[in-house]
C-alpha positions in Angstrom: 15.9 74.7 -5.6 14.7 74.9 -8.9 14.7 78.8 -9.9 12.7 80.1 -13.4 13.6 83.3 -15.0 11.2 85.6 -16.9 11.7 84.6 -20.5 11.5 88.1 -21.5 13.2 90.1 -19.4 15.7 87.4 -17.7 14.8 88.5 -14.5 13.7 86.1 -11.7 9.9 85.0 -12.2 9.0 85.0 -8.7 10.3 89.2 -8.5 7.8 92.2 -9.0 8.0 94.1 -11.7 6.9 92.1 -14.6 3.8 93.7 -15.2 5.3 94.6 -19.1 6.4 91.2 -19.2 2.7 89.7 -18.4 0.8 91.8 -21.3 -1.2 89.9 -23.8 1.1 91.3 -26.6 4.4 90.3 -24.8 2.4 86.5 -24.8 3.0 86.8 -28.3 6.5 87.7 -29.0 9.6 84.7 -28.5 11.5 84.4 -25.4 14.3 86.2 -25.4 15.8 84.4 -22.2 16.5 81.5 -21.0 13.7 80.3 -18.4 16.6 77.8 -16.6 19.5 80.1 -16.4 18.2 83.3 -17.3 20.8 83.8 -20.2 20.6 85.8 -23.5 19.4 83.6 -26.2 19.9 83.6 -29.7 16.5 84.0 -31.4 15.7 83.2 -35.1 12.2 84.9 -36.3 11.1 83.3 -39.7 7.1 83.7 -41.3 6.9 80.1 -39.8 7.3 80.9 -36.4 10.9 81.0 -34.4 13.8 79.4 -32.6 15.8 80.4 -29.6 18.6 78.6 -28.4 20.7 79.0 -25.1 24.2 78.2 -25.1 23.7 75.7 -22.0 20.5 74.5 -22.1 19.6 73.8 -25.7 16.7 75.2 -28.7 13.3 75.7 -28.5 10.9 76.5 -31.1 7.6 77.5 -31.8 6.7 74.1 -33.3 7.5 72.3 -30.2 8.6 74.1 -27.0 10.1 71.5 -25.5 14.4 72.4 -25.1 16.7 69.8 -26.8 20.2 70.0 -25.4 
């Protein structure tokens, strides 16, 4: 089973209570939690975009939103 987590609050994506996570404003925010494991990520925001790094699953950025490991 492939469980995914909310990138804004870290909770399970399929659980209830994500109304604040699914607003148009939240869609502009960088991810704060890893979608694969739910761990808090190290996020750096720059004028050109953002990068987010999970200690287990690597880095994601606003330029190329594919994790590297």
